[in-house]
C-alpha positions in Angstrom: -0.1 0.0 0.2 1.8 3.0 -1.2 1.0 6.9 -0.7 -1.7 8.2 -3.2 -2.8 4.7 -3.8 -6.9 4.8 -4.2 -9.0 2.2 -2.4 -12.8 1.8 -2.4 -14.2 3.8 0.4 -14.5 1.3 3.4 -16.9 3.6 5.1 -20.8 4.5 5.0 -20.9 7.1 2.3 -19.8 5.0 -0.6 -22.4 6.5 -2.9 -21.2 10.1 -2.7 -17.4 9.2 -2.0 -16.7 5.9 -3.7 -12.8 5.9 -3.0 -10.3 7.2 -0.6 -6.7 8.2 -1.3 -3.9 7.2 0.9 -1.9 10.5 1.9 0.2 9.1 4.6 4.1 9.0 4.2 5.5 5.5 3.6 7.7 6.4 6.8 4.7 5.4 8.8 4.1 2.1 7.1 4.5 0.1 10.4 1.5 1.7 11.9 -1.9 -0.1 11.7 -3.8 2.8 10.3 -3.5 4.9 7.2 -4.4 8.3 6.9 -6.9 8.8 3.8 -8.8 11.6 2.2 -12.3 11.0 0.5 -12.6 11.4 -3.1 -16.0 12.7 -3.5 -18.0 12.4 -7.0 -17.9 15.8 -8.3 -21.7 15.8 -9.0 -21.8 15.7 -5.3 -19.5 18.8 -4.4 -21.4 21.4 -6.1 -19.4 24.3 -7.6 -15.7 23.9 -6.8 -14.6 27.7 -5.9 -11.4 26.7 -4.7 -9.6 24.1 -7.1 -6.5 24.1 -5.5 -8.1 22.8 -2.4 -10.1 20.3 -4.3 -8.4 18.9 -7.1 -10.4 16.8 -9.5 -9.5 13.3 -10.8 -10.9 10.3 -13.0 -10.7 7.0 -11.1 -12.2 4.1 -12.7 -13.9 6.6 -15.2 -15.9 8.4 -12.4 -15.0 12.2 -11.8 -14.1 12.7 -8.4 -12.6 15.6 -6.2 -10.5 15.4 -3.1 -12.0 16.5 0.0 -9.5 17.2 2.8 -11.7 18.3 5.2 -13.0 14.8 5.8 -9.7 13.4 6.0 -9.5 10.4 8.6 -7.4 7.5 9.7 -8.6 3.9 8.5 -7.5 0.8 10.2 -5.3 -1.1 7.6 -7.6 -4.3 7.7 -10.4 -2.0 6.4 -8.7 -1.1 3.2 -9.1 -3.5 0.3 -6.7 -3.7 -2.6 -5.8 -0.5 -4.5 -7.9 0.2 -7.3 -5.5 2.7 -8.9 -2.7 5.1 -8.2 -3.0 8.9 -8.2 1.0 9.2 -7.8 1.4 11.2 -11.0 -0.9 13.7 -9.1 0.8 13.6 -5.9 2.0 17.2 -6.1 -1.5 18.5 -6.4 -2.7 16.3 -3.4 -0.1 17.6 -1.3 -0.7 21.1 -2.2 -4.2 20.8 -1.3 -3.1 19.6 2.1 -0.8 22.5 2.3 -3.8 24.7 1.9 -5.5 23.0 4.5 -2.6 23.0 7.3 -0.2 25.7 6.0 -1.9 28.5 4.4 -5.4 28.6 6.1 -4.0 31.6 8.1 -4.2 33.8 5.2 
């Protein structure tokens, strides 16, 4: 399980957020949880007024947007196999998290 791997959402809201993306660094692979961010169907997000905070992707042909405000730690055993990787979009994901943690004070 690698950073930016996409998994099916193991939670309740699978219809609106069918996937989650692992954002946790591999430095913490020995821990039993993974920090993930939901990938919400863009049709459920409404107008995305801040695209740097909610970058969009296509996963298994479904248009989704990153939703950093619903980030959560999930037990490793709850995540099934990866269905895709967003590693090529890793910088956009990191930038969105940077907006959440570092630039919110503006």
